[in-house]
C-alpha positions as CSV (number, residue, x, y, z in Angstrom):
1,X,-31.1,-49.1,50.7
2,X,-27.9,-49.9,49.3
3,X,-24.6,-51.4,51.5
4,X,-22.6,-48.0,53.1
5,X,-19.2,-50.4,52.3
6,X,-19.9,-51.1,48.6
7,X,-23.0,-49.5,47.1
8,X,-24.6,-52.8,46.3
9,X,-28.5,-53.2,46.9
10,X,-29.3,-54.8,49.9
11,X,-32.0,-57.8,50.3
12,X,-30.5,-60.5,52.5
13,X,-32.0,-60.4,55.9
14,X,-30.1,-61.3,58.8
15,X,-32.7,-60.5,61.3
16,X,-35.6,-58.3,62.5
17,X,-36.0,-57.2,65.7
18,X,-39.4,-55.2,65.2
19,X,-39.0,-51.5,66.9
20,X,-37.3,-50.0,69.5
21,X,-35.8,-46.9,70.8
22,X,-31.7,-46.2,70.6
23,X,-30.2,-48.2,73.0
24,X,-28.2,-45.8,74.9
25,X,-31.2,-43.3,74.9
26,X,-31.6,-43.2,78.8
27,X,-34.7,-41.7,80.1
28,X,-34.8,-38.9,82.7
29,X,-37.4,-39.2,85.4
30,X,-38.7,-35.5,83.4
31,X,-39.3,-37.5,80.6
32,X,-41.1,-40.2,81.5
33,X,-44.5,-37.9,80.6
34,X,-42.9,-37.5,77.0
35,X,-42.9,-40.1,74.1
36,X,-39.8,-42.1,73.1
37,X,-39.2,-42.2,69.1
38,X,-39.2,-46.4,68.6
39,X,-38.0,-46.9,64.7
40,X,-37.6,-50.4,62.9
41,X,-34.3,-52.9,64.4
42,X,-33.6,-54.5,61.2
43,X,-30.6,-55.8,59.8
44,X,-29.4,-56.8,56.5
45,X,-26.2,-58.0,54.8
46,X,-24.4,-57.1,51.6
47,X,-24.1,-60.6,49.4
48,X,-21.6,-58.5,47.6
49,X,-18.6,-57.0,49.8
50,X,-20.2,-59.5,53.4
51,X,-21.1,-56.1,55.2
52,X,-23.6,-56.8,57.7
53,X,-25.8,-53.9,58.5
54,X,-28.1,-51.7,60.3
55,X,-31.1,-50.1,58.1
56,X,-30.7,-46.2,58.5
57,X,-33.6,-44.7,60.5
58,X,-31.5,-42.6,62.5
59,X,-28.8,-40.2,62.2
60,X,-25.2,-40.3,63.6
61,X,-25.3,-36.8,65.9
62,X,-29.0,-38.2,67.8
63,X,-27.5,-41.7,68.4
64,X,-24.3,-39.5,70.2
65,X,-25.1,-36.5,71.6
66,X,-23.9,-34.4,74.5
67,X,-26.1,-36.7,76.9
68,X,-24.5,-39.9,75.7
69,X,-24.3,-42.1,78.9
70,X,-21.2,-44.8,78.1
71,X,-18.0,-44.1,79.8
72,X,-15.8,-47.1,79.5
73,X,-14.1,-46.5,82.5
74,X,-16.7,-48.1,85.2
75,X,-15.3,-51.5,83.9
76,X,-11.9,-52.6,86.2
77,X,-11.3,-55.5,83.2
78,X,-11.6,-52.5,80.4
79,X,-9.2,-50.5,82.2
80,X,-6.6,-53.9,82.6
81,X,-7.6,-54.4,78.7
82,X,-6.7,-51.0,77.6
83,X,-3.4,-50.3,80.0
84,X,-1.9,-54.2,78.2
85,X,-2.9,-52.7,75.0
86,X,-0.7,-49.2,75.0
87,X,2.0,-51.3,77.1
88,X,1.9,-53.8,74.2
89,X,2.1,-50.7,71.7
90,X,5.1,-49.4,72.8
91,X,6.9,-52.3,73.3
92,X,5.8,-53.4,69.5
93,X,6.7,-50.7,67.6
94,X,8.9,-48.7,69.3
95,X,6.8,-45.3,70.3
96,X,8.9,-42.9,72.2
97,X,8.4,-39.5,73.6
98,X,8.4,-38.1,70.3
99,X,5.7,-40.2,68.9
100,X,2.6,-38.9,68.3
101,X,-0.7,-41.1,69.4
102,X,-4.1,-40.3,68.3
103,X,-7.3,-42.2,69.3
104,X,-10.6,-41.7,67.8
105,X,-13.7,-42.6,70.2
106,X,-11.4,-41.9,73.2
107,X,-14.7,-41.6,75.1
108,X,-13.8,-40.9,78.9
109,X,-10.0,-41.0,78.2
110,X,-10.1,-44.5,79.7
111,X,-7.0,-45.6,76.8
112,X,-5.2,-42.3,76.4
113,X,-4.5,-42.1,80.1
114,X,-1.7,-44.5,79.9
115,X,-0.2,-42.9,76.9
116,X,0.1,-39.9,78.9
117,X,1.8,-41.5,82.0
118,X,4.4,-42.4,79.2
119,X,5.5,-38.7,78.3
120,X,3.9,-39.3,74.7
121,X,2.0,-37.2,72.8
122,X,-1.7,-38.0,72.4
123,X,-5.2,-36.5,70.9
124,X,-8.5,-38.0,71.5
125,X,-11.5,-37.3,69.3
126,X,-14.4,-37.8,70.8
127,X,-18.3,-36.8,69.6
128,X,-19.7,-37.1,72.7
129,X,-19.4,-34.0,74.9
130,X,-20.1,-36.2,78.2
131,X,-17.2,-38.4,78.2
132,X,-15.0,-35.7,76.4
133,X,-15.5,-33.8,79.4
134,X,-14.6,-36.9,81.7
135,X,-11.7,-37.1,79.3
136,X,-10.8,-33.7,79.8
137,X,-10.8,-33.9,83.5
138,X,-7.8,-36.5,83.0
139,X,-5.8,-33.6,81.7
140,X,-6.2,-35.0,78.1
141,X,-6.2,-32.8,75.0
142,X,-9.5,-34.4,73.4
143,X,-11.8,-32.3,70.4
144,X,-15.4,-32.9,69.9
145,X,-15.6,-34.1,66.1
146,X,-17.4,-36.7,64.5
147,X,-13.7,-38.2,62.7
148,X,-13.7,-38.5,58.7
149,X,-11.3,-37.3,55.9
150,X,-12.1,-33.8,56.0
151,X,-11.2,-33.7,60.1
152,X,-8.0,-36.2,59.4
153,X,-7.1,-33.7,56.8
154,X,-6.8,-30.6,59.6
155,X,-5.4,-32.7,61.8
156,X,-2.0,-32.6,59.5
157,X,-2.5,-29.1,59.0
158,X,-1.7,-28.9,62.9
159,X,0.7,-31.3,63.1
160,X,-1.3,-34.4,64.8
161,X,-0.2,-36.9,62.1
162,X,0.1,-40.3,63.7
163,X,2.3,-43.1,64.6
164,X,-0.3,-44.9,66.2
165,X,-4.2,-44.5,65.2
166,X,-6.3,-46.5,68.2
167,X,-9.8,-47.5,67.2
168,X,-11.5,-49.2,69.9
169,X,-15.2,-50.1,68.7
170,X,-16.2,-47.5,66.9
171,X,-15.9,-49.0,63.3
172,X,-19.2,-50.7,64.0
173,X,-20.7,-47.5,65.3
174,X,-19.8,-45.1,62.4
175,X,-22.8,-44.5,59.2
176,X,-20.5,-43.5,56.2
177,X,-17.1,-46.3,57.0
178,X,-15.7,-45.4,53.8
179,X,-15.2,-41.8,54.8
180,X,-14.4,-43.0,58.3
181,X,-11.4,-45.0,56.7
182,X,-10.3,-42.2,54.6
183,X,-9.6,-40.7,57.5
184,X,-7.5,-42.8,58.9
185,X,-5.6,-43.0,55.6
186,X,-5.2,-39.2,55.6
187,X,-3.3,-39.1,59.1
188,X,-1.2,-41.7,59.2
189,X,2.4,-41.2,58.9
190,X,4.2,-43.0,55.9
191,X,5.3,-45.9,58.5
192,X,2.2,-45.3,61.0
193,X,-0.2,-48.2,62.1
194,X,-3.8,-48.4,63.2
195,X,-5.7,-51.0,65.1
196,X,-9.2,-51.6,65.1
197,X,-10.9,-53.5,67.6
198,X,-14.2,-54.9,67.2
199,X,-16.5,-58.1,67.9
200,X,-16.3,-60.7,65.6
201,X,-19.5,-61.8,63.2
202,X,-17.9,-65.2,64.1
203,X,-18.6,-65.3,67.2
204,X,-21.6,-63.3,67.4
205,X,-23.1,-66.2,64.7
206,X,-21.8,-68.6,66.7
207,X,-22.5,-67.5,70.1
208,X,-26.1,-66.5,69.0
209,X,-25.1,-62.6,70.2
210,X,-28.4,-61.0,68.9
211,X,-28.5,-58.5,71.5
212,X,-25.5,-56.8,70.5
213,X,-27.6,-55.3,67.0
214,X,-29.2,-52.1,68.2
215,X,-28.9,-48.8,66.2
216,X,-25.9,-47.5,67.4
217,X,-23.8,-50.0,66.0
218,X,-24.5,-49.5,62.6
219,X,-22.5,-52.4,61.1
220,X,-21.0,-56.2,62.3
221,X,-17.9,-56.9,60.6
222,X,-16.1,-59.9,59.7
223,X,-12.3,-59.8,58.6
224,X,-13.6,-60.7,55.5
225,X,-15.9,-56.9,55.1
226,X,-13.2,-55.0,57.1
227,X,-10.8,-56.1,54.8
228,X,-12.6,-55.1,51.6
229,X,-13.5,-51.7,53.7
230,X,-9.8,-51.1,54.0
231,X,-8.3,-52.2,50.7
232,X,-11.3,-50.0,49.3
233,X,-10.2,-46.9,51.0
234,X,-6.2,-47.1,50.8
235,X,-5.5,-49.0,54.0
236,X,-4.1,-52.7,54.0
237,X,-4.5,-55.7,57.0
238,X,-0.9,-57.0,58.1
239,X,-2.1,-58.4,61.5
240,X,-5.1,-59.4,63.0
241,X,-5.6,-60.7,66.7
242,X,-8.3,-63.0,68.2
243,X,-9.4,-61.1,72.0
244,X,-11.8,-62.5,74.6
245,X,-13.4,-58.9,74.7
246,X,-16.9,-58.1,73.9
247,X,-17.5,-62.0,73.6
248,X,-15.3,-62.5,71.0
249,X,-13.4,-59.3,69.7
250,X,-10.7,-59.0,66.8
251,X,-7.5,-56.5,66.6
252,X,-6.7,-55.5,63.5
253,X,-3.4,-53.8,62.4
254,X,-3.7,-51.6,59.4
255,X,-1.1,-49.5,57.3
256,X,-1.4,-47.6,54.5
257,X,-1.4,-49.1,51.3
258,X,2.2,-48.3,50.9
259,X,3.6,-49.2,54.0
260,X,6.4,-51.4,54.0
261,X,5.6,-54.1,56.9
262,X,4.6,-58.0,55.7
263,X,1.6,-59.5,56.4
264,X,1.2,-61.8,59.4
265,X,0.9,-65.3,58.3
266,X,-2.8,-65.2,60.5
267,X,-4.5,-62.7,58.0
268,X,-4.3,-65.2,56.2
269,X,-5.2,-68.2,58.5
270,X,-8.5,-66.4,59.8
271,X,-9.5,-64.9,56.6
272,X,-9.6,-69.4,55.4
273,X,-11.3,-69.4,58.6
274,X,-14.0,-67.6,57.9
275,X,-14.4,-69.0,54.3
276,X,-14.6,-72.4,55.6
277,X,-17.4,-71.1,57.9
278,X,-19.9,-69.8,55.3
279,X,-19.5,-65.6,55.6
280,X,-19.5,-65.7,52.1
281,X,-23.2,-67.4,51.8
282,X,-26.5,-66.7,52.5
283,X,-26.9,-69.6,54.3
284,X,-24.6,-68.5,57.4
285,X,-26.9,-66.0,58.6
286,X,-30.0,-68.0,58.9
287,X,-29.9,-69.2,62.0
288,X,-29.3,-66.3,63.8
289,X,-32.9,-65.5,64.0
290,X,-34.5,-68.5,65.4
291,X,-32.3,-68.7,67.9
292,X,-33.3,-64.8,69.2
293,X,-36.4,-66.5,69.3
294,X,-35.5,-69.6,71.1
295,X,-33.6,-67.0,73.8
296,X,-36.7,-64.8,74.3
297,X,-38.8,-67.3,75.0
298,X,-36.3,-68.9,77.6
299,X,-36.1,-65.5,79.9
300,X,-39.9,-65.0,79.5
301,X,-40.7,-68.3,80.7
302,X,-38.1,-67.8,83.6
303,X,-39.2,-64.4,84.2
304,X,-42.7,-65.5,84.6
305,X,-41.8,-68.6,86.7
306,X,-40.2,-66.6,89.1
307,X,-43.1,-64.3,89.1
308,X,-45.6,-66.9,89.7
309,X,-43.3,-68.3,92.9
310,X,-42.7,-65.5,94.6
311,X,-39.4,-64.6,93.7
312,X,-37.5,-61.3,93.3
313,X,-35.8,-60.8,90.0
314,X,-33.5,-57.8,89.2
315,X,-30.7,-57.1,87.0
316,X,-28.0,-55.6,86.7
317,X,-25.6,-53.3,84.2
318,X,-28.0,-50.8,82.3
319,X,-25.9,-52.0,78.9
320,X,-27.3,-51.4,75.0
321,X,-27.1,-55.2,74.6
322,X,-29.6,-55.8,78.0
323,X,-32.1,-53.0,76.3
324,X,-31.9,-54.8,73.4
325,X,-33.0,-58.2,75.0
326,X,-35.4,-57.0,77.2
327,X,-37.5,-54.5,74.4
328,X,-37.2,-57.8,71.7
329,X,-38.7,-59.8,74.8
330,X,-41.1,-57.1,75.8
331,X,-39.8,-57.6,79.5
332,X,-41.1,-54.3,81.7
333,X,-40.9,-53.3,85.6
334,X,-43.4,-56.3,86.2
335,X,-41.1,-59.2,86.0
336,X,-37.5,-57.7,86.5
337,X,-37.8,-54.5,89.1
338,X,-34.8,-52.4,88.8
339,X,-31.3,-52.7,87.4
340,X,-28.4,-51.6,88.9
341,X,-25.7,-50.0,87.1
342,X,-22.2,-48.9,88.6
343,X,-21.9,-45.8,86.3
344,X,-23.3,-43.0,88.3
345,X,-25.0,-41.0,84.5
346,X,-27.2,-43.9,84.6
347,X,-28.0,-44.0,88.1
348,X,-31.3,-42.4,88.6
349,X,-32.8,-42.7,84.8
350,X,-35.0,-45.4,83.4
351,X,-34.2,-48.0,80.9
352,X,-35.1,-46.9,77.0
353,X,-38.5,-48.6,75.9
354,X,-38.5,-50.9,78.8
355,X,-39.0,-47.8,81.7
356,X,-37.1,-50.3,84.1
357,X,-35.1,-48.0,87.0
358,X,-31.7,-47.6,87.0
359,X,-30.0,-47.8,90.6
360,X,-26.9,-48.1,92.3
361,X,-25.3,-51.7,93.3
362,X,-25.3,-51.6,96.7
363,X,-29.4,-51.6,96.3
364,X,-28.4,-55.5,95.9
365,X,-27.4,-56.3,99.1
366,X,-30.1,-54.0,100.3
367,X,-33.6,-55.9,99.3
368,X,-31.7,-59.4,99.1
369,X,-33.3,-60.3,95.6
370,X,-33.3,-64.2,94.3
371,X,-32.0,-63.6,91.0
372,X,-29.6,-61.2,88.9
373,X,-29.7,-61.0,85.7
374,X,-26.6,-60.3,84.4
375,X,-27.1,-58.1,80.7
376,X,-23.2,-57.6,80.0
377,X,-22.5,-61.1,79.7
378,X,-19.0,-60.1,78.4
379,X,-18.7,-58.8,81.9
380,X,-19.9,-61.7,84.1
381,X,-16.4,-62.9,85.6
382,X,-16.0,-59.1,87.3
383,X,-20.3,-59.0,88.1
384,X,-19.6,-62.3,89.9
385,X,-16.2,-61.0,91.4
386,X,-17.8,-57.6,92.5
387,X,-21.7,-58.9,93.9
388,X,-20.1,-62.1,95.3
389,X,-21.9,-61.4,98.3
390,X,-25.2,-62.4,96.3
391,X,-24.6,-66.1,97.8
392,X,-24.7,-65.3,101.2
393,X,-29.0,-65.4,101.3
394,X,-28.8,-68.0,99.0
395,X,-29.0,-65.3,95.4
396,X,-28.2,-66.4,92.3
397,X,-27.0,-65.1,88.7
398,X,-28.9,-65.8,85.5
399,X,-27.6,-64.9,82.1
400,X,-30.3,-65.1,78.9
401,X,-27.4,-65.3,76.1
402,X,-26.7,-67.5,74.3
403,X,-29.1,-69.9,76.6
404,X,-31.0,-68.8,79.6
405,X,-28.9,-70.2,82.7
406,X,-28.5,-70.0,86.7
407,X,-25.3,-69.6,87.9
408,X,-23.7,-70.1,91.5
409,X,-21.5,-67.2,92.6
410,X,-18.7,-69.2,91.8
411,X,-17.0,-68.6,87.9
412,X,-18.4,-71.5,85.7
413,X,-16.1,-73.3,83.2
414,X,-19.1,-73.7,81.0
415,X,-19.4,-69.8,80.1
């Protein structure tokens, strides 16, 4: 396989997680008697441009289909994040009723609703019919398309040249990342700004976040790699911010290469930090595979001991990262009875691979399990607040990444 960024041959491995079905391919009750497609989940590193990437086995339109079940608006903390983002961008870049905002991967309208509330013209690009429908129900204009250079040219012709383009947690999801970025260079106005948010590779490695690896994530991004990609596709980074979201993310600000904004010192500082950490060395990538194996063994020991002690363990959050963890560890319903999730589009279905049932959160209070394994550990504070009642029967939260921990309801500074 060649690098999807620079085209160099890939030979440096990051990790081999065996085989797994796509992490968002939730199974309906009608599909329980049907076979799932398990494909290799291997991640490689380009030692030319340092883009970390999965091997290609599934086309994007089969991963992000009409029944796509990830809806951003079911996380209250993510909604607050989106609302703050809109307020900050309006203030920083002087957006007005005469501006145009385009969001790529608009999902269910979680962000553009706050743009529309300010009377700013906005358009969402979203290829999955399920979330696009939810966004339209908020009164937003959505086009069901996979974004790239040709789509961008069509939008320019339709009068949608953008003052601001937002792309949250999508840069990692595109197979043709060069065509995707060329679309931004095409659609931005001469003085327009685009922002990308994505989990930071430095945090993934430092905190052993191997469960964030799955087929829907084609790329795992450092600022070093993103800078190389931007330069290749007519864009220039002029600022960067570190965010706490998704276990540690970056927000990168870009403009056309002809743009006039000066480059903030934060860009050079973070590039230097990545260089000092070893992002451009093969040794940097050697720690994740043994860490994943350790995490798997810790989780299995805990679940097997709980089973032997007659304790009931359930999960919270039917998240893609949870599916990576459970399938890699080989966990099934005998060790994890069910997983609760607030998203009604997932309730009544089953986790891909493990076939563990997904139920509504009210089931936790009804059955009073001894342990609740929080699979989306990035939302731990939110889950602990919502499910604080488990302390009334002596229940405890558990997280597996970056190490197995039992936690009380009260927030732990350790996390």
